[in-house]
Backbone bond lengths (Angstrom), bond angles and torsions (degrees), N, CA, C in turn:
res aa  C-N    CA-C-N  psi(-1)  N-CA   C-N-CA  omega(-1)  CA-C   N-CA-C  phi
1 M - - - 1.458 - - 1.525 110.93 -
2 E 1.337 116.23 -37.02 1.460 119.37 179.32 1.526 110.83 -64.90
3 I 1.342 116.62 -44.08 1.466 120.68 177.87 1.521 110.32 -62.34
4 Y 1.331 116.26 -43.20 1.467 121.14 -179.86 1.528 110.20 -61.52
5 R 1.340 116.70 -42.69 1.455 121.14 -179.74 1.526 111.00 -64.62
6 E 1.343 116.84 -40.01 1.465 120.20 178.56 1.524 110.98 -63.42
7 K 1.330 116.59 -39.86 1.464 120.08 178.55 1.521 110.87 -64.73
8 R 1.315 116.54 -40.71 1.467 120.48 179.17 1.520 110.35 -63.88
9 E 1.323 116.53 -43.13 1.460 120.73 -179.51 1.526 110.62 -65.98
10 L 1.357 117.59 -40.49 1.451 121.32 178.57 1.520 110.59 -63.33
11 A 1.325 116.14 -43.80 1.461 120.22 -179.67 1.522 111.20 -62.22
12 A 1.335 115.99 -34.46 1.467 119.43 -179.62 1.529 111.12 -74.87
13 K 1.345 116.64 -38.17 1.462 120.26 -176.32 1.532 111.72 -81.26
14 N 1.315 117.39 -41.15 1.463 121.68 -174.32 1.524 109.26 -139.86
15 P 1.321 117.40 80.61 1.460 119.79 -176.64 1.529 112.86 -62.25
16 G 1.340 117.70 -31.33 1.457 120.10 179.56 1.518 111.55 -64.89
17 K 1.330 116.22 -45.24 1.453 120.57 179.36 1.522 110.78 -65.31
18 A 1.311 116.37 -41.40 1.461 120.35 178.92 1.524 111.02 -60.44
19 E 1.327 116.96 -38.96 1.464 120.67 179.20 1.523 110.88 -68.24
20 R 1.349 117.24 -38.41 1.467 120.00 178.23 1.522 110.72 -65.18
21 I 1.322 116.78 -41.17 1.460 120.15 178.95 1.520 110.09 -64.11
22 R 1.327 116.33 -41.10 1.466 119.90 179.82 1.520 111.06 -64.56
23 R 1.333 115.85 -40.34 1.465 119.76 -176.26 1.517 112.77 -75.39
24 Y 1.336 116.23 -47.37 1.457 119.60 -172.53 1.521 114.33 -94.83
25 G 1.320 117.79 -22.71 1.457 119.67 -175.54 1.514 113.09 -60.59
26 S 1.321 117.93 -39.80 1.464 121.37 -178.53 1.525 112.56 -89.04
27 M 1.345 117.26 -2.67 1.474 120.53 -179.67 1.523 109.99 -70.15
28 R 1.313 116.42 141.24 1.460 120.07 178.09 1.527 110.26 -76.18
29 F 1.312 115.51 152.04 1.458 122.07 -173.55 1.528 111.97 -53.72
30 K 1.332 117.40 -45.69 1.461 120.26 -176.91 1.524 111.18 -63.55
31 D 1.330 117.33 -40.27 1.467 120.89 178.94 1.527 110.59 -67.51
32 Y 1.326 115.63 -39.44 1.465 119.59 179.20 1.532 110.40 -63.68
33 V 1.329 116.35 -43.62 1.456 120.56 -178.84 1.526 110.92 -63.49
34 T 1.332 116.71 -38.10 1.466 119.78 178.40 1.528 110.86 -58.78
35 E 1.321 116.55 -42.70 1.464 120.53 178.91 1.525 111.12 -71.80
36 W 1.331 116.36 -40.79 1.472 120.55 178.96 1.524 110.82 -63.45
37 K 1.330 116.76 -42.80 1.465 121.57 -176.81 1.527 111.54 -62.83
38 A 1.327 117.10 -34.38 1.464 120.64 -179.38 1.525 111.76 -62.62
39 G 1.331 117.17 -22.61 1.454 120.78 -179.78 1.509 114.53 -93.36
40 Q 1.339 117.29 -1.01 1.466 120.66 -178.32 1.523 110.06 -89.53
41 R 1.333 116.10 67.35 1.461 121.15 -173.79 1.527 113.19 -75.81
42 D 1.316 117.34 -13.01 1.463 119.57 -177.34 1.526 112.84 -91.49
43 L 1.332 117.56 -0.92 1.458 119.78 -178.07 1.527 110.25 -76.08
44 S 1.312 116.18 135.49 1.456 121.28 177.24 1.525 109.62 -76.01
45 P 1.342 118.16 164.02 1.470 119.89 177.33 1.525 112.62 -55.75
46 G 1.341 116.92 -37.19 1.455 119.46 178.52 1.514 112.49 -66.19
47 S 1.344 117.14 -39.87 1.462 120.91 178.52 1.523 111.08 -67.28
48 L 1.333 116.67 -38.89 1.467 120.16 177.32 1.521 110.45 -64.25
49 R 1.316 116.69 -38.35 1.466 120.30 178.07 1.522 110.34 -64.16
50 S 1.325 116.89 -43.02 1.459 121.08 177.91 1.526 111.08 -63.71
51 L 1.328 116.66 -42.38 1.466 121.14 178.74 1.514 110.92 -61.28
52 D 1.330 117.57 -48.46 1.467 120.82 -179.29 1.522 110.88 -60.66
53 S 1.323 116.65 -38.96 1.464 120.39 179.31 1.528 110.93 -64.11
54 M 1.334 116.75 -45.30 1.459 119.96 179.42 1.536 111.78 -64.85
55 L 1.334 116.24 -39.78 1.458 120.11 -179.81 1.526 111.14 -64.58
56 N 1.320 116.48 -51.01 1.465 120.59 -173.75 1.519 113.17 -72.15
57 N 1.327 116.79 -32.70 1.468 119.83 -174.85 1.517 114.18 -94.68
58 H 1.343 117.65 -24.09 1.459 118.59 -173.08 1.538 113.97 -130.54
59 L 1.325 117.11 -52.10 1.465 119.62 -172.67 1.532 112.89 -74.13
60 Y 1.326 117.21 -48.48 1.463 119.28 -178.16 1.537 112.95 -64.50
61 P 1.344 119.28 -44.69 1.467 117.78 179.42 1.523 113.54 -56.64
62 A 1.330 117.27 -30.66 1.465 120.18 -176.91 1.525 113.16 -96.68
63 L 1.337 117.87 -29.59 1.472 119.65 -167.13 1.523 115.02 -129.36
64 A 1.325 119.16 -0.03 1.474 121.57 -170.42 1.523 113.35 -52.84
65 S 1.335 118.28 -42.58 1.465 120.73 -173.29 1.535 114.03 -92.63
66 R 1.326 116.57 -4.32 1.471 119.10 -177.71 1.530 110.15 -70.54
67 R 1.320 115.59 137.13 1.458 120.03 179.20 1.524 109.59 -77.30
68 M 1.311 116.00 146.09 1.451 120.90 -171.80 1.520 112.96 -63.11
69 N 1.332 118.16 -32.53 1.466 119.52 -179.14 1.531 112.30 -78.17
70 A 1.354 116.42 1.89 1.463 120.02 -179.22 1.520 112.23 -100.78
71 F 1.329 117.23 6.86 1.464 120.16 179.78 1.528 110.65 -87.27
72 D 1.311 115.55 136.40 1.463 122.31 169.17 1.515 107.41 -150.96
73 F 1.334 117.11 -176.12 1.463 119.52 -173.72 1.529 111.81 -65.07
74 K 1.350 117.52 -27.94 1.463 119.91 178.98 1.528 110.96 -68.61
75 V 1.323 116.55 -37.66 1.463 120.21 178.09 1.521 110.17 -64.79
76 V 1.323 116.43 -44.59 1.461 120.51 179.80 1.518 110.85 -64.68
77 E 1.327 116.87 -43.35 1.463 120.88 178.91 1.530 110.41 -63.22
78 G 1.333 116.42 -40.01 1.467 120.15 177.78 1.516 111.81 -63.33
79 F 1.331 116.71 -38.11 1.465 120.55 177.68 1.522 110.56 -62.57
80 L 1.340 117.51 -44.52 1.458 120.57 -179.46 1.526 111.31 -64.53
81 Q 1.318 116.80 -40.77 1.455 119.80 179.19 1.524 111.47 -65.04
82 T 1.332 116.40 -38.02 1.460 120.56 179.11 1.520 111.63 -65.26
83 T 1.338 117.10 -44.60 1.462 119.91 179.19 1.523 110.93 -65.31
84 G 1.337 116.39 -35.68 1.456 119.43 178.36 1.515 111.82 -65.62
85 R 1.345 117.00 -43.95 1.471 120.28 178.87 1.518 111.57 -68.29
86 G 1.341 116.83 -24.71 1.460 120.21 -179.65 1.514 113.89 -80.13
87 G 1.311 117.17 2.43 1.459 120.50 177.32 1.511 114.81 83.20
88 V 1.333 117.66 14.11 1.457 120.70 178.17 1.525 109.01 -71.01
89 G 1.323 117.24 133.23 1.456 121.30 -178.50 1.515 112.42 -64.35
90 L 1.324 116.05 157.18 1.461 120.92 -177.24 1.528 112.11 -62.45
91 A 1.334 117.45 -34.99 1.464 119.99 179.49 1.526 110.18 -63.71
92 A 1.342 117.02 -43.95 1.470 121.02 178.69 1.522 110.61 -68.67
93 Q 1.343 117.59 -38.10 1.464 120.63 177.04 1.522 110.63 -60.21
94 A 1.329 116.18 -45.02 1.465 120.49 -178.68 1.523 110.81 -64.56
95 S 1.327 117.14 -40.91 1.463 120.67 -179.83 1.524 110.61 -66.52
96 A 1.334 117.78 -44.21 1.470 121.19 179.09 1.532 110.44 -62.92
97 F 1.322 116.53 -40.60 1.464 120.45 178.81 1.524 111.32 -62.76
98 N 1.334 117.10 -42.52 1.469 120.29 -178.80 1.526 111.56 -64.94
99 W 1.343 117.39 -39.48 1.463 119.22 177.40 1.518 111.05 -67.48
100 L 1.339 116.68 -41.92 1.466 119.77 178.08 1.526 110.25 -62.34
101 K 1.314 116.33 -39.25 1.467 121.03 178.43 1.527 110.91 -60.85
102 S 1.333 117.32 -42.89 1.472 121.06 179.77 1.527 111.40 -64.17
103 I 1.328 116.00 -41.05 1.466 120.25 -178.81 1.527 110.77 -66.90
104 L 1.324 117.09 -45.35 1.463 120.51 -178.50 1.528 111.34 -71.80
105 L 1.320 117.54 -29.01 1.462 120.15 174.66 1.524 110.33 -63.61
106 D 1.329 116.50 -39.62 1.458 120.56 176.66 1.526 110.44 -61.85
107 A 1.332 116.47 -42.72 1.467 120.14 178.53 1.525 111.14 -66.60
108 H 1.325 116.45 -35.73 1.467 120.78 177.76 1.529 111.00 -63.75
109 R 1.336 116.18 -39.13 1.464 119.95 178.59 1.522 111.52 -66.39
110 L 1.309 116.68 -29.10 1.470 119.94 177.14 1.523 111.87 -73.34
111 G 1.340 115.84 -14.22 1.452 119.61 178.57 1.506 114.63 99.77
112 L 1.350 117.82 12.03 1.461 119.99 -177.56 1.520 112.27 -70.29
113 Y 1.331 117.14 -23.29 1.461 120.38 -177.82 1.527 109.75 -131.13
114 D 1.314 116.01 140.89 1.463 119.95 173.04 1.519 110.31 -72.81
115 E 1.341 116.19 -35.95 1.462 122.13 177.20 1.524 108.21 -122.70
116 H 1.308 116.02 142.97 1.455 120.22 -179.69 1.535 108.74 -62.80
117 P 1.345 118.36 129.98 1.478 120.73 -179.05 1.526 114.06 -62.26
118 I 1.331 116.93 -17.16 1.463 120.12 179.76 1.528 111.25 -85.42
119 Q 1.328 117.30 -16.09 1.465 121.19 -175.07 1.521 110.65 -57.84
120 G 1.319 115.29 125.52 1.455 120.89 178.61 1.508 114.83 89.50
121 V 1.341 117.99 -9.05 1.465 121.29 179.68 1.529 109.12 -85.13
122 K 1.315 116.95 128.52 1.460 120.92 178.50 1.531 109.32 -83.98
123 P 1.328 117.52 120.54 1.469 120.13 -178.54 1.522 111.37 -69.14
124 P 1.330 117.30 157.18 1.477 120.31 175.95 1.515 110.22 -59.46
125 R 1.299 116.99 139.41 1.460 121.51 -179.58 1.522 109.66 -97.67
126 Y 1.316 114.00 99.34 1.465 119.98 179.14 1.515 109.15 -95.53
127 R 1.316 115.85 120.92 1.466 120.94 177.71 1.528 108.70 -113.98
128 P 1.341 118.06 107.27 1.470 120.32 179.49 1.517 111.18 -58.57
129 G 1.324 115.59 151.26 1.452 120.55 177.45 1.514 111.57 -64.52
130 R 1.311 115.83 161.50 1.450 121.49 -178.10 1.524 110.88 -66.02
131 A 1.313 117.00 131.08 1.460 121.39 177.44 1.527 109.42 -78.85
132 V 1.318 116.00 134.80 1.460 121.71 179.78 1.517 108.36 -118.00
133 I 1.310 116.60 122.28 1.464 121.91 -177.49 1.526 109.32 -99.45
134 P 1.328 118.54 127.80 1.468 119.89 179.55 1.523 111.43 -65.11
135 S 1.304 115.40 145.57 1.462 120.09 171.92 1.530 107.90 -76.78
136 P 1.326 118.44 164.97 1.475 119.71 177.19 1.528 112.76 -55.32
137 L 1.327 116.86 -38.25 1.465 120.01 -179.75 1.534 110.25 -67.87
138 Q 1.333 117.09 -43.49 1.454 120.57 177.60 1.525 111.13 -62.97
139 L 1.321 116.07 -42.55 1.458 120.55 -178.40 1.527 110.74 -62.90
140 R 1.312 116.61 -38.78 1.461 120.21 178.43 1.529 109.94 -64.82
141 G 1.323 116.24 -39.77 1.465 119.33 177.82 1.518 112.65 -66.72
142 I 1.349 117.27 -39.56 1.462 121.44 177.65 1.530 110.24 -63.16
143 R 1.322 115.53 -46.29 1.465 120.59 -178.58 1.517 111.74 -60.25
144 D 1.324 116.81 -44.52 1.460 121.31 -174.58 1.526 112.80 -75.51
145 A 1.320 118.24 -10.31 1.460 121.18 -178.29 1.524 112.78 -79.33
146 G 1.334 117.53 -15.49 1.461 120.56 -176.33 1.513 112.90 -105.84
147 D 1.338 115.16 -178.98 1.457 120.46 178.00 1.524 110.28 -83.90
148 E 1.333 117.09 -170.42 1.463 120.97 -175.31 1.528 112.04 -62.61
149 T 1.335 116.86 -39.96 1.468 120.05 179.19 1.514 110.62 -64.59
150 F 1.335 116.81 -43.82 1.461 121.36 179.89 1.528 110.13 -62.12
151 R 1.321 116.99 -43.32 1.465 120.25 -178.67 1.522 111.05 -64.69
152 L 1.338 116.93 -39.60 1.458 119.24 179.29 1.529 110.67 -65.05
153 L 1.328 117.30 -41.42 1.467 120.90 178.58 1.528 111.27 -62.51
154 V 1.326 116.18 -43.54 1.468 120.10 178.70 1.518 110.28 -62.09
155 D 1.330 117.44 -42.95 1.469 120.85 179.63 1.528 111.14 -61.99
156 L 1.329 116.95 -43.70 1.462 120.62 -178.89 1.526 111.47 -65.44
157 M 1.330 116.65 -39.54 1.462 120.24 -176.71 1.524 111.38 -74.61
158 T 1.320 116.37 -39.66 1.468 118.84 -178.11 1.521 112.00 -85.06
159 G 1.335 117.24 -33.70 1.451 120.09 -176.95 1.512 114.31 -84.74
160 C 1.349 116.68 -30.61 1.474 120.47 -176.63 1.522 112.87 -118.26
161 G 1.321 118.20 -0.45 1.464 120.88 178.22 1.521 113.60 69.23
162 M 1.328 117.35 32.77 1.459 119.97 -178.73 1.519 111.36 -83.55
163 R 1.351 116.01 150.58 1.454 121.59 167.98 1.532 108.67 -75.11
164 N 1.339 115.29 166.55 1.467 119.77 -179.60 1.523 111.74 -52.60
165 G 1.336 116.51 -52.13 1.460 121.15 -176.35 1.510 112.56 -65.16
166 E 1.340 117.22 -32.88 1.463 120.68 178.48 1.525 110.88 -69.05
167 A 1.333 116.22 -39.91 1.465 119.82 178.32 1.524 110.70 -66.11
168 A 1.334 117.04 -36.98 1.471 120.45 179.77 1.523 111.72 -65.15
169 A 1.336 117.33 -22.88 1.470 121.78 -179.24 1.524 112.25 -97.65
170 V 1.329 117.99 22.07 1.462 121.32 -177.22 1.528 110.39 -56.46
171 N 1.325 115.66 137.77 1.460 121.93 -175.43 1.526 108.52 -138.08
172 I 1.312 116.57 127.61 1.460 119.79 -175.79 1.527 111.49 -64.92
173 N 1.324 117.61 -24.90 1.463 120.67 178.92 1.532 112.27 -72.29
174 N 1.343 117.00 -11.27 1.462 120.38 -179.64 1.525 112.74 -85.91
175 I 1.324 116.83 0.87 1.468 119.66 171.27 1.525 106.41 -79.57
176 V 1.328 116.29 95.69 1.464 120.76 -173.18 1.526 112.52 -91.22
177 A 1.314 116.10 -8.68 1.467 122.24 173.33 1.519 106.59 -159.13
178 D 1.317 117.32 165.91 1.465 119.42 -178.86 1.519 111.91 -57.99
179 D 1.334 116.96 -27.68 1.457 120.15 -176.07 1.530 112.95 -122.82
180 V 1.338 117.47 20.88 1.466 120.90 -179.16 1.528 109.71 -137.65
181 Y 1.338 115.46 130.24 1.465 121.01 173.18 1.530 107.67 -115.59
182 R 1.333 116.53 134.70 1.464 121.89 -179.65 1.531 109.20 -100.88
183 I 1.333 116.78 112.03 1.461 121.70 178.71 1.531 107.93 -85.34
184 T 1.331 116.52 116.12 1.461 120.71 -173.24 1.522 113.91 -115.89
185 E 1.335 118.36 -18.60 1.463 120.19 -176.39 1.518 110.69 -159.55
186 Q 1.316 115.26 178.83 1.454 122.62 178.91 1.523 108.61 -143.11
187 V 1.331 116.20 164.49 1.457 120.79 167.58 1.525 105.89 -91.48
188 H 1.324 116.51 113.39 1.460 120.69 -173.51 1.523 110.53 -69.95
189 H 1.339 115.88 134.89 1.459 119.69 -175.17 1.522 113.19 -69.39
190 T 1.347 118.05 -18.82 1.459 120.69 179.82 1.524 111.40 -93.36
191 T 1.323 116.88 -52.58 1.457 120.79 -176.76 1.521 112.66 -81.47
192 K 1.362 115.78 -20.72 1.475 121.69 -176.71 1.527 111.51 59.73
193 R 1.310 115.16 29.54 1.463 122.38 177.39 1.524 109.11 -125.56
194 Y 1.334 116.52 164.69 1.452 119.97 176.36 1.522 109.19 -65.71
195 A 1.320 116.08 137.68 1.468 120.90 -176.91 1.515 109.46 -149.04
196 A 1.335 115.63 170.28 1.466 120.88 177.74 1.524 110.23 -63.32
197 L 1.314 116.24 160.28 1.456 120.97 177.93 1.528 110.55 -62.67
198 K 1.309 115.68 157.83 1.453 120.97 -179.11 1.524 110.81 -58.66
199 A 1.340 115.65 130.37 1.470 123.09 178.30 1.526 112.65 61.47
200 R 1.344 117.02 24.75 1.460 120.71 177.92 1.519 110.13 -132.03
201 K 1.326 115.34 163.84 1.451 121.12 179.41 1.524 110.07 -90.23
202 V 1.341 115.02 161.85 1.459 120.33 175.44 1.534 109.19 -59.16
203 G 1.302 116.54 129.97 1.463 121.50 -178.58 1.509 113.47 100.57
204 D 1.345 117.86 -19.08 1.458 120.39 175.95 1.529 109.77 -71.72
205 Y 1.306 117.25 155.60 1.454 121.02 -179.19 1.520 109.28 -154.22
206 R 1.323 114.82 171.17 1.465 119.94 168.66 1.526 108.04 -141.54
207 D 1.318 115.80 136.08 1.461 122.35 178.47 1.525 109.00 -91.67
208 V 1.340 116.09 134.76 1.465 120.71 -179.47 1.519 109.26 -128.73
209 P 1.330 117.67 152.12 1.472 120.40 176.04 1.532 110.39 -59.87
210 L 1.321 116.06 141.18 1.460 122.22 -178.84 1.530 109.44 -116.65
211 P 1.330 117.40 102.16 1.473 119.43 178.64 1.530 110.80 -61.42
212 V 1.311 115.60 151.70 1.465 121.00 -178.86 1.529 110.85 -57.51
213 M 1.341 117.52 -42.87 1.458 121.31 -178.14 1.523 111.11 -60.58
214 V 1.349 117.06 -40.44 1.454 120.40 -178.95 1.527 110.37 -70.10
215 R 1.340 116.66 -42.73 1.469 119.26 178.83 1.525 111.07 -61.15
216 E 1.322 116.30 -43.82 1.457 119.65 178.86 1.530 111.20 -64.63
217 G 1.331 116.73 -34.97 1.463 120.30 177.19 1.516 112.10 -65.24
218 I 1.330 116.81 -42.01 1.469 121.44 177.47 1.524 110.08 -62.25
219 E 1.331 116.62 -48.04 1.457 121.01 -177.90 1.527 111.64 -66.05
220 R 1.310 117.18 -38.05 1.470 120.67 179.26 1.532 110.51 -67.18
221 F 1.338 116.79 -41.59 1.464 120.66 178.94 1.528 109.79 -63.66
222 A 1.336 116.87 -42.54 1.465 120.81 179.92 1.521 111.23 -64.59
223 E 1.335 117.19 -38.05 1.462 120.93 -179.80 1.521 111.36 -67.98
224 Q 1.340 116.89 -38.38 1.460 121.18 -176.54 1.524 113.00 -81.04
225 H 1.328 117.36 -35.21 1.465 120.27 -172.91 1.529 113.47 -116.12
226 G 1.317 117.47 -10.47 1.452 120.24 -179.38 1.522 112.04 79.49
227 T 1.322 116.22 177.01 1.462 122.55 178.65 1.525 108.35 -135.59
228 T 1.318 116.03 169.77 1.458 120.21 172.60 1.528 108.64 -75.68
229 D 1.315 115.83 172.87 1.471 119.41 177.76 1.526 111.39 -59.64
230 S 1.351 116.24 -27.15 1.462 120.76 -179.28 1.524 112.64 -89.83
231 G 1.347 117.20 -4.39 1.457 120.32 176.08 1.514 115.64 99.76
232 Y 1.330 118.73 2.72 1.471 120.26 179.92 1.525 110.30 -72.21
233 L 1.341 115.64 145.10 1.464 120.66 -178.03 1.526 112.86 -101.57
234 L 1.335 117.80 -41.08 1.460 121.89 -170.23 1.523 110.61 -103.69
235 L 1.335 115.84 123.05 1.458 121.05 -176.56 1.522 110.43 -126.70
236 H 1.309 116.12 164.26 1.462 122.55 178.31 1.531 108.70 -59.86
237 P 1.342 118.27 130.20 1.474 119.66 -176.85 1.527 113.88 -63.64
238 K 1.334 117.80 -25.72 1.464 120.66 -179.39 1.527 112.85 -103.36
239 Y 1.315 116.10 -28.50 1.471 120.45 -177.24 1.533 108.39 -126.42
240 P 1.322 117.58 89.19 1.469 121.45 -174.10 1.521 114.57 -61.15
241 S 1.332 117.64 -14.22 1.463 118.84 179.05 1.527 111.76 -81.34
242 R 1.322 116.80 -4.96 1.458 121.45 -177.99 1.526 110.56 -112.07
243 P 1.340 116.98 157.59 1.479 119.49 176.69 1.523 111.24 -70.20
244 L 1.317 115.89 165.21 1.456 120.72 173.18 1.524 108.58 -59.11
245 P 1.339 119.70 125.13 1.469 120.81 -175.57 1.523 111.82 -67.00
246 P 1.321 118.24 146.57 1.467 121.25 -177.40 1.522 113.91 -60.62
247 H 1.348 116.97 -27.05 1.468 118.78 -177.13 1.532 112.56 -79.97
248 W 1.339 117.58 -5.54 1.468 119.98 -175.92 1.527 111.36 -60.91
249 L 1.321 116.38 -47.31 1.468 119.95 -175.81 1.526 111.94 -65.05
250 P 1.360 120.92 -53.44 1.472 118.82 179.83 1.527 113.09 -62.06
251 Y 1.333 117.18 -32.04 1.464 119.79 178.66 1.525 110.54 -63.24
252 H 1.316 116.97 -48.42 1.466 120.10 -179.34 1.529 111.28 -71.01
253 W 1.328 117.11 -32.23 1.465 118.98 177.12 1.525 110.80 -64.54
254 Q 1.337 117.38 -40.14 1.460 120.36 177.39 1.528 111.33 -64.09
255 K 1.328 116.89 -38.28 1.467 120.24 177.95 1.529 110.34 -63.48
256 I 1.325 116.35 -42.23 1.458 120.30 179.83 1.525 110.38 -64.27
257 K 1.324 117.28 -41.75 1.464 120.51 -179.95 1.525 111.49 -65.00
258 K 1.341 116.36 -45.73 1.468 119.74 -177.97 1.527 111.66 -64.44
259 A 1.327 115.65 -33.83 1.460 119.50 -179.78 1.530 112.44 -80.83
260 G 1.334 116.61 -8.38 1.455 120.61 -179.90 1.521 113.13 66.95
261 L 1.330 116.11 32.88 1.465 120.15 -175.90 1.514 113.63 -86.61
262 A 1.337 117.26 -10.18 1.461 119.37 -176.18 1.513 110.30 -140.12
263 P 1.336 116.98 151.69 1.467 120.47 175.06 1.519 110.28 -67.82
264 I 1.312 117.14 127.21 1.454 121.30 -178.97 1.522 109.27 -94.11
265 P 1.319 119.29 121.15 1.474 121.33 -179.40 1.519 111.92 -55.18
266 G 1.346 115.39 133.34 1.452 119.54 177.76 1.506 114.29 85.79
267 A 1.341 118.43 0.49 1.462 121.19 -178.42 1.523 109.63 -121.58
268 W 1.339 115.63 160.86 1.459 119.61 177.68 1.526 109.34 -70.85
269 W 1.295 117.08 137.43 1.465 120.96 177.58 1.519 108.49 -155.76
270 S 1.298 115.93 162.18 1.462 121.28 -178.30 1.510 110.43 -101.69
271 T 1.294 116.24 135.55 1.463 120.92 177.66 1.525 108.62 -84.83
272 A 1.317 114.98 173.67 1.466 119.57 -179.45 1.522 111.62 -62.89
273 S 1.326 115.74 -26.48 1.467 119.32 -178.55 1.510 112.26 -83.38
274 G 1.360 117.29 -4.27 1.445 120.13 178.25 1.499 114.50 94.74
275 T 1.334 119.01 -5.22 1.452 121.13 178.58 1.501 109.96 -86.68
276 S 1.324 116.37 161.62 1.447 121.10 179.28 1.514 109.82 -117.76
277 S 1.287 115.72 148.34 1.461 119.38 179.05 1.510 108.57 -152.10
278 R 1.332 116.67 164.76 1.451 121.74 177.54 1.517 106.81 -126.66
279 R 1.329 116.81 114.19 1.452 121.17 -175.19 1.529 109.00 -114.14
280 T 1.305 116.46 119.91 1.464 121.01 176.42 1.517 108.60 -136.41
281 A 1.320 115.98 159.57 1.454 120.25 177.70 1.487 108.76 -146.82
C-alpha cells in the first residue's frame, strides 16, 4: 500500500516522470540500450566499435534480460565481481564499467532511480604498463631493421608525431612548406579506408614541423616508387587500389622483434661494440 500510495502521489505531482518510469522501468537492459544507442550521434566509429565490443562480450551476456528498474549498486558490484572472476583484464573491466555507467546515468536522468546505481561502487583500477621511450641509438636500430616502407613510417611517426593511421595516409601534396607537413586524414583501423582525423571532422587538419630528414625521405620514396594521382605514397601490397592496411606496421614490427633484428626498448640487448646496456625512460 505504501508503494502504491507513492506511485499515486508521483503521478499527481509529476505525470511526465511517472510515465517515463512506467515505460522504461520494465524495459529489459538490451532493449533500453538499443534505444539509448540510437541517440549517441556524437560517437566516433572507433567509440561505436568499442561500445559494441563491450556490449556483446561483457554487458549483454550478464545483463541483457535484466529489467531497468532492477538495477542498484549491488547489481553493478556483482557484475564487476563476475567479470573479475572470469579472467577479464582490468582494461576491459574499466571500459565495460564506464559504458554501463553512461547507460545507467541516462536512466537515472529519466527518473528511474532515486539514487544513481553506480553511487558507492568502486570502479576497476586499471594501471597502464610503464611507457618505455627508445633512445636515439635504439630508434636508429629499429628504423634500419625494416624495409623502405617501415623506415618511412618510423620517420613520420618519430619526426612528425603521427599516429599509425596518419603515417599510413602520407601524401606528398601535404608538404605545404619546406618545414611544415599538414596532416589531413588517416587510414581508419576499422574501415581500412581514408577517413577524417581522430575526433575531428572531414576537412580538419593540423600542421606539424617537418624535419629535413623526413621531408627528404618522403621525396625520395616518391621518386623511387611513384605516387597515386592524388599524391598518396603507401598502398596495399596486394591491392594497389587500397591504402596501406593499418595492421601492416604492427605485423612487421612483431616479425622484427621475433627475429631479434632490432634493439627492443627496456630490454637487454647488445650494441655494435659488444657491450650490453638497459635503456628505459
